[in-house]
N, C-alpha and C positions, 0 to 999 in steps of 0.2 A: 555564363552568358551576357553579352552584352547588350546594356539598353537598346541600342541604336539598333542591330540587327536581328536580334533574337537568336544567332549562330554561337553556339555552343563550342569553345575556343578549350580545347584542353590545355594545363597547363600545370606544373607542378606547385602554382603560386596560388592555385586555385581553394576557395576559400570550402572551409564543411559546410554541407547545407544548412547547419545546426548553427553554424559562426554569427556571429551577429555583425560582419559587413554581408554577410549573405539577406540574412533580414532587412538590415536598411535596405539594399538593393532590390530586394521583394516587393520593399514599401515604397517606395520613388517608381518601380515600374506600375505597383498594384495603382497610385495618383496617376501616373499619365492614360493609366487603360479606361480610366474613368471617362476620362473625353473621347476615346476611339470605340470603346468595345460599348459603353453604355448608355450612348444617347439616346438608340433608339429604345431601349427596354424601358428607360426611367421617362419619356415622356408619352406612354401609354397612360397614364390618368387624362390625359386631356379628352380620353372617349369610349371608356372603357363603358364605363355607366350609360351611357348617354345613346351606343350602341345595343346595350345591352336591353334596355327597357322601352322595343319600339316593339308597332306590329301586333299582335295577338298578345304580347306579354303588358301591353299597356293597361289592359282589364283587373291585372293584380299588380299594380302599385299600392302596396303598401309597407309595413313596417316589418312584418314577418319576411316578405317578397324581398327585401331590401336586404334585412340582415342575413338571408341564405343565399344573394348574389356575393354580398363580402367572402363568405365561409366558400363558396366555390373558388374567390379569386387568391385569398390564402392560402386551400390547400392547391392547385395549382399553380402559382408561384412555389411551394412545398416540394411538390413531388416531382416538376417539368424540370424546370432552372437549377433548384437548390440538389439534389436528387441525385435525376437520372448525369445533367450536367456537370455543374460540381463535385461531386462525389466520382461517379463513373467515367463518364466520356472524357472528360479532361487526362484521364491517364492513357488514351489511347493518341497521344499525338505520333504524328510520324516524321523523327530526328526533329519535334520541336515545332512542325506545324499540323495547321486542324483543317476540317473540312472534310463534306466527300469526297473529296479525291485523293486527301491525303489518306481515308480509311480504305481505301480504293486501291491506291499503292501499296498499303501495308498488306492487303492480300492478296496483288500481284508478286509481290516477293518471299509470300508464306505457301504460294500456291499457284498452279501454271493459269491462272487466270486472265492473265493479259491476251487481249486481242492483237497488240501491236505487234508489227514484224520485226522479227531474228531479233529479239528483245535481248536473249542470254547472251549475243558475241557482245552487247554494248554491259553490262551488266557484271562483267568480268572483274573480283578481286577491288571490288568496292568497298570498303571501306566504313560507310556511311551505313551499310545494311547491321543493323543493330543486333539483329542475329542471322546465324551462319547459314548454310546447306541443308544442315541436319534437317533442318525442320522441315524438307519438304518430304523427306524420303522416310519420317517416318507418319505417313497421312493418315488420317482415318477414312475409313468407309466410304463417309460424305464426302468429305475431302477427295478421295476419288472418283464417286460418280457424279462431282460437278466438275474435275477435269476431266475426265471423259467426255462429255458430250458438250458441245460445242454450241447448239444452242441456248445452254440454259447460260455460259460464258457470256454466248451476245445478248440475254435477259439484263444480267448485271452487270452489264456497259449500260444498258439503255436506263436500265432504274439511276444507274451513275448520272447519268446523259439528263434523265427527267427532272434528277434535285440539283443539276446544275441551272437546267433551265427555270426552275420556279424561282433561286436565286436568282438569275437574271430579273425575273420578275420581280420580285421584291427589291429591286435595285430602281424599277419603275414606279410599284406602289405607294414605297415609303414617304418619297419626299410627298409626293401630294398629299397622301392623308396627314403628316407630320407639318408641314408649311399650312394648310386650312385649317385644321383644328386652329395650327394657334393662333392665326389673324381673326379665327370664328367669337375668339373672345371680346372682338370690337360691338360685336353685335350687344352686348350686353350694359354698355356704356352708353352706344349709339344706335338708339332703337327705330331710330330712318336708314339706318347701310343695309344698302339691298343685298343680297346673296349674289349677285354681278356685280358691285363693287367687290366687294371682298375676295371674288375668285378671279379681278382686274389687279387687285394686292398681290395675292400670294402667288401670279402666272408673274408678275416682276419679280418677285421674289428669289422662284424655281429658276427664268431664264439668269438671273445674276447668281444663282449657287452655280450653275452647269457652265458660264460662261468663265468661271474663276477657276475652271479648274485645273487649266493649265498651268498654272501656279505652282499645284505639288499642294498634297497637305503639310508636308511637312514648314510650310510656310507660317499659318497659321493653329497648326497641333498645340503651339504654345498656348494657346486661351483656351483650346476646348476643353482641358478639364477643369480649371476653374472655372468657365460656364457653368457645367458639368456637378460640379461640386458646389456652387450656387442654389441650380436647381433642387440636387437634391436635399439641400439645407431649409430652403424657401417650403416645399412640396413637405418635409418633416413634422415641421413646423405649425403651418397652415393643418395639417392630418392630427396632430398635436391638439390644437386649438378647438378644433369644431370638434371632436372627442370628448374632451372638456366641458364647453361650452353646449352643445348639440345633445346628447347622449351617452352617458358612459358606459351603456348597460348592453354600447355595442364589443364592448372587449368579448363579451358571453356568446359572440359568433365564430369564435375562433373554432366553437365546437364541431363535427361532422354533424352532430342532429340534426342544424337549421337547415344542411343539404335536403335531409330526406324531407324535414316540412316542408324545403324550398320547391321540389318535384310531389310531393303530397297534393300541394294545391296547385301549383301551376301544369300539372300535367306535360304531354307533346308540348304544349308553349315553352314551356322553360326547358326541355333540351332541346330545341330551336335554336332559344335565347343562349345557348352553352356557346353559338356562335361569336358572340360580343364578349363573355369573358374571355372565351379565346385571347383577344385582343391585349389581354394583360399581361402576355407571357412572347409577344413577336417579338423579334430581337436577338431571344435568346439564343438561337443558333450562332451568333455573333461570336455568342461567349469561346465556342471553338475555333469556329472558323479567325478567328483573327490572334490563334494564340502563338502567331511566329514570331508578331513584332512582342511580345511580353515573355510572361511566363506562367509554366500552369499555377500557382503557389500564388503567383502575386494577382491573378484574373478570380481564383477561389478566395483570398483574402477580402478583394472590392466588393465581391458578391456579398459572400458571408455579413461582413460586418459593415457594409455601406447602403450597397444599395438594396439588399433584401429587407432590412428595419424599415429605411425611408418610403421605398412601397409599402408596405405592408400596415407602416403607422397613416398614409394617408389616402390607400385605400379604405380604410376605417375611419379615417376622418370624414372623407366620402357620404360615408356609409350613415357615420353618425349624422352629417346635416343634410342626407336627401330623408332619412327615416321622420324629422320633423318638418321638411318642408316637399313633398314628394312632387309639387310642379315644379319645381326646379331643373326638372331631372334633364329634358334638352339642351342645358349650358350647365351643369351639375359644376363642373371642374369651375371653372368663374363666378357662378354664384357661390361659390360657397367661402371665394375668398374677401376674407375682410375689404371692406373700403378703402381705408388708409393704404395698402396696401397693394391695391390692385394693380398697377400701371406697370411698376419697379415686378411683377411677378410678369405679366403680361411678356414686357420686354426680354424678361429672360426668359419665359417659356419660348419665343419666337424662337430667341438665339437658340434655345436648346434644341429644338426641331431641327432648323437648319444643322448642329451637329451631326445629330442623330442621323440625317441625309446625307452629311459628307461621309462618315462611316461605311453605311451604306450603300454609297455610290462607287466608292475606294475597295469596298467588298467585291464587287461586281470587275472592275475591270482586273481586280485579282483571279479571280474564277477565269475569267475567259482569258485568261494568259495562262494560265492551268491546260483550261479545256486544248487550248492552242499547241501545248507545250508536250501533250496527249495525244498529237495527232488528231485532236476533233474538234477546232473550231479552221476558219478560214486564217490567213496570214493578215495582220494589221501592224497598223505602226504601235511599237510600244516606245514611250516615251519614259526614263525613270527618272523621277523628278526628286529625286533626293540621292546624295552621294552617301551617303550617311545608312539610310532605312531602306533594306530588305522590303521589296513588295510595293512600293510606293512609288507608280506608276501610274500613267496619266493615257490612255487610248482614245486619241479624237475622232475616230468613228463612230465609236459606241459611245463615246459623253454625248455625242448629237445626237443620235438615236433615241438612246435614253431619255434625253430629253424634250428632242419631237413627242415621246410617249410618252411622255409625264405632262406634258401642255395636254397633250388629249385626252387624256384622264382627269386632270380637274376641268376642263372645259366643258368637259360631256357629260361628267356625272354632278357637278358643283355639290356633293353632298357627302359628309366624311362616313355615314351610314352603309352607302352604298360602295363606297371605296375599301370600309373597312370588312366586309364580308370577303372580299376580293384578298387584299389581305390577308385574314387571318386564314384565308384556305391555301394562300401559297405557303405560309409560312409552319403550318402544321403538318403541310405534307413533306416538307424537307425535313422535320423532325421525325415523321412518320420510317421514313426515309432512313436516317441516320441512325434511328434504332436497330431496325435488319440488317444494315451496315456495322453495328456493335456487337450483333448476337452474333455474327461471320467472324470478327476479331475473336472476339472471345473464346473461340471452339477454336480458329485455324493459330490466330498470333498469341494469344494468351494462355494458348492450350488447354482450357478449362476442358470441364464435360458438357456435355450435348443440352443435357440437362438443365445445368446452369445456363447457359446460355438461351435455355428454352424460357424457363424461366423469368427471366430478363426480358426476353422477348414478347411473352404472352401480357407479363403484366406492364410494362408500358402499351404496349399495344394494345391495351384494353381500355386506357387514360387516354390514349390521343385517339382511340380508334371514334368512342365516343363523340370528342371533340370532331373528329375528322365528319362524320356525320349528319353530323348540326350545318358544319362548313358547304359539306356537296351541297348540301336543302337551299341554301342559300346561291347555289349557281345563278339559279332565271335573273334574282338580285344583285346584278354584278362582280359574282362567283364566277362569271364563265370567263371573267378574263386572262387570269393568270393561266386559267386553261389554254386559252388561245395564243396567247402569250409562250407558253411552256410547249405548244407543240410545233410553233415557227420555229422556235429556238434551236430544240431537239430534232428538226428536222434537218433542218441546215449544219447540226453538227453530224449527223447520223450521213446523212449525204457524203460530207465531205469526208470522215471518215471512212466509208464503203470504200471511197472513189480514189484515194489513196493507198488502201488496202488492195483494191485491182490493179492498182498500179506497180505494185509491189510486186504481187504476185505474178505478173505482169514480166517486170525486168529479173524473177526470180528462175520463170522457166525461161528467159531469153538469153539468158547469163553467157558469155563467149568463153568457146572452152578453152583451157589453159593450153591443153596438148597443139591448137590450133596456134595460139602464141608463142610454144616454146618449137613447132616448128619454124617460127620465121626467121629465129633467131634474134643477138642479142637486139640488131637494127632492128627490127619488128619488119622489114623489108622495106624499108624507107630512110632517109637520111634523120638525123637523130643530130638535131643544133643545141647550142647552147643556150641553156636556160633550163625551169624547172613549169611542167603544168601540174597544178592541181586539178585534179578531174572530179565536181561532184557528184556523189551519186548517193541513192536512199541502203545499199546494199552495204553491209556490213561484213560480205565476205563472198567471194568470185570477183570478175568483172563485168561491169554492165555495159548490156548490148549497144549503148552508143560511143563507147570504146572502137567499136569496128568500121563505126562511121567515119571514126579517121584515120584511121589506117588506108582504108581500103578508097579513102577520097582524097588526103590531103599528101602533098610530096616531103614532106617535112613534118618532123615532131621534137617535143624536147628531149633533150639528153637526161635528164631526169622527171619521172613521173611519181605521183604521189595520188593517189585515190582519196580522197576524205568525204568521210559520212557522218556528218552530225546527227546524234542523236540523242533524246530526250528519256533517261533514264527516269525508273518511280521512284524518286528521292527527291528530296523537296531542293538539297543541295549538292555540288559535287566540285570537291574543294579543287584549287587548281594544280593539286600535286600530283593527281591523278584524272587530270583533265584529258591527257593521250594517254592512246592504247595505238603502239607502232607494231607494225608487222610485213613481211615481206611477201608481194606477189608471185615474184620470177626469182631464178639464182640471181647471183649478184651481178653478175654483167650484164644483168637485164635495165639494171638503177628501176627498178619498178618498186614502190613501198603503199603501204595501208594506212591511215590516220582514222582512227572513230574520236572525234570530239565527241565529248559525251559533259551535258549539260543540267543540272535537275529540274523539276517541273515550276520551279519559281528563281531558277536561276536568269539574272538577266546579259544577255550578250552583248558586251558593249564593243562598240567601236572604238580600241584604244590604240590601234595601229602594232600591237605587238606579236600579233597573231602568225605571222610569218617568222619573225625571229624566232616566237617558241617553238613552233614546228622544227625549222631547219637542227636546233638544239636537240629536240626531244631523238628526231632519226638520226643523227651524230652520235647520239648518247645510245641507241639502238644498236646500232653498226658494231659497236666496240663492246654492246652486252652479247651481241650475237657473238662475237668471234672469241667472248672468254666463257661462254656458254652459252655449247650450239644447238643445246636442246629448250632455247626459246624458239627457234621456231618447229617446223613440221618435220619428221626423218622421212617422210614419207618421199621418194623419188618421183612418184605421178604428183604429187600435190606439194606448191610453195606455199600458198595461201593459207598459213598456217595459224597456232597461235599468236596472238598481240601479245606484248609487253608492253606492263603499266612504266609510264619513263617520271619520273616522280622529278617534279623542279630542284629538289633537295639535293638528289644523287647528282642532278646533270651539274649545281653547282662544286659538288663535292668532289667527283670522278672522271670529268670531260674532258678532252684533250685536248678541246675547239678554245682558242685566245680568244675573246667575245673584248671587242673596242666597242667603246660608245665617247661620242663627239655631238656638239652642239655646233653647227654654224650659222649664219644669218640670211639671212636672202630675202630678195623684192619677193611680191605676190606675185609677179608673172614667172618669174625664175620655179617654181612650183609647181607651174599650174598644166607641165607636163605628167608629174608624175602624184600629184593629190588635185586635180580637177574639181575634185565633189565638193572639197575644201573651200574653194578659190570664192563662191559665193560666200558664204559666213565670214570670213576673211573681208572680204568688200564690206558686208556689212559692220563689222566689230570697226575699222578703219577707214570709215566713209572720205574723209578729207583729203586721205593721201595714199592712195594705191600704191605707191613702192613702198609703203612703211615694212619695216624690216618686222620680219618675223623669226622663229628660232625651229629649228630643225634638227628631227635627234635620228643620226645616222649610228648603226649598227652595223660593223664589220668583225667576219671571223677569220680566223688564220689555225692552222694547225698547230697544236703542239712538237717542239723537238720530242721524241721520245723513243729511246735508243729500242726499246723494247717492243715495239706497235708492229705488228706485220703489216709489211706493204703492198698486199692489197686493204685492207684497212685502212692505211694510209690512202692509198691512190682513192678508194669511194669516198673517204672523207673531202679531199682534194676535189675530186668531182662535183661533188654536193655542194660544195663552198664557192668554188666556179660558178657552178650552174646559177645559185645563189642570187650573183656580182650580176650574172647576164640580166637576172629578169625573172618575174615570177606573172604567168598567166594562169586565171580563176577560168575554165571550161567546166560549163554546163548546159544541162539538157532543156531546150525550150520545146517541151510537152504537148502535145494536143491526145488527151483521152476519148476516144468514143466506143460505144457499143456494139459488138460485131454482127454482122445483117439477122444471124439466124439467133441475135439474144431476144428475150420476152419484151415485151411492149412496156411494163414497167421501167424495167432497166435500163430501156432505152433513154424512157424520160429521165428517170435519173441521173442516168452518164452522161448523157445527150444535151440533156436543157439543165438540172441539176446542177450536176459538177460543171459543167460547160461556163455557168451563168458565175459561179462563187469563184470560179479559179481567174476568168476575165475580170472578176470587179474587187478582187482584193491585191495585196502587196504582191508583186514576184517576189522568189528565191532568195535571187541576189539582193535585193534591197532589206531582206529580212536578215540576212546573215551578214549585213554589213559589208557586199565584198566590192571593191571598186570599179566604175564601169567603167577606167580608161583600160583596165587589164583583164575588162571580160568577153569570152568568145562563148556566146553560145549556139547551141547545132537543136535545129528543128526535128523533132521525133512523133510519130504516132503512134500512139497507143493503142491498140484493139483488143478491148477484155471481154 
């Protein structure tokens, strides 16, 4: 596994899991994970005790209550992050990726839970699927029951979307509470400093944090791990000092007896205070969500041997200090710092809070990218900020929305306790949903008994349900914020998903009849001119209705037609060797092909300029494969839109009859304006002093190799393909308008005509999202009545 990308690369030289090379690599990854994964979790001591002893629990501020609170924190850290995540959940990665969507994609591959249209055609022969299709054939009664009822599958998707929306809510709340908590330490030394001044300072830091997002995490990732390590060493040392100096008896509070004693004394007030205890595990979900950048072993090592001991000693030290200084609870962390080291620790605390905020912001970008890939979020601009680290992306629109919401929360509440109530509810909800999805994974993916999954679900739902019930009691005191944010984001996701599903169903029911196309003959009843027409459609099978608009309204069409379908499949990454699925739409003389281009939900669609060349090589390889193996396509005479073939780039290099020649020539900027106008502006900015500065261009030319054994019809088809490529490539897309039928219900009209229409008009167009050159783009308008 590469440290940069987190993608497993099979190789005969890969070291054994127990080898020293593998262990040293995981130790390096464990070091790096401290800065990316644990920034949020490690800064929780800033506000846990002050958020716990508020409200009516202030009447129970005594040594026993402090001991009980620490015991609760210790067992919460042990049961949820250590037992549940480190030992169980981290084993449920999806080809190295984690998070709620990773669990959902696992389930969709092992059961027919997906609502994504026509997924099976795009999933064909993907080696990234760890488990074969046989796992779907031997389904349990529970599995068949869930697959049978669409409403249950829809409910499962809604649950996953709600969890994703809560993660986005975390992206709003984490920077607010982390930065505001860190700067609040100034009030310990500067008594005259007002709350308003602290809020202004926090807002300045937050604006700077969001303004630097476009630079990319990788630019500053080098300093992340050292900051968090220094922070962990600091809080461990301070905690150890406080234990020895103030009250060594706090060690006895590890016993669960003190939890019973705590609730016996505090009663309902103690139960409500669990909302504050909950903050000790906020950020735990990042251990699973960010596993794609590291390995499960490295994250386990970092938590079990570094983060967990440091946090336990810090919370124990704070409790020892508070047991002798009950009046210091409002600023317990900063008051517990010995005077000589206050300012260094304050600076490190501020830096650590920024690191924790950076990690959750990056995770928010990643979750929105995954939502979009699975058809659950409008198209947004995704900027890949690193050439080496997959998943490090920047989404400008989301970044500024997060900044505005975070500033609004900070200015509106001005209190870490109220923000903590909101933050805790968001985090425990995500954990609650993860537990539910994990129980399904245990049954359907790991194929364990339903009883074992039920034990897992009941035990952790009981633990987390107690905290969730306490967090829900805080809804009037700030807990409503993540609920409102989640409902808004989930409505956006579901409306978008509903709209594209209806649009797809319209295309499926209005496909062009192949019998009609065959009746037109190879010329399609119009003039076929040199060139290649790439017709983009959501359909993985059949001919879209928009094609009939061309045939009936245009006097000429391209000699070679390729129906392109870009699909996101439920795996994190699709290897380049398996990117293309090629098939034939009509008989050979028609020169009509189909290509399904597959991307994983974490793949980045790069604008590298090689798509056309790779497509031509793949079609050429398909033509040769078809000639050698006629069973590649359907043998039924009534349908030529049959089975698709996976075209591997390795097979192309080894067996292709095409001769590919590459050369680089030099020309001025103006000379390439006609073919690459979309790059003109960037080139001018790169060479502001000389617009005629020479730039390098890469040209690829194809020729058919002389092979005596090649069939004449195959050679003729390959020559036609190459000549069409030389004549030029046009990209053809539908500019669709989706409207509800007049007979539709009022709710459906609101969702489609107002909600989906608003999102479609204000998101990025499909041509931009697919990196299609504008100079070669043809758009055809069409109204969909759904």
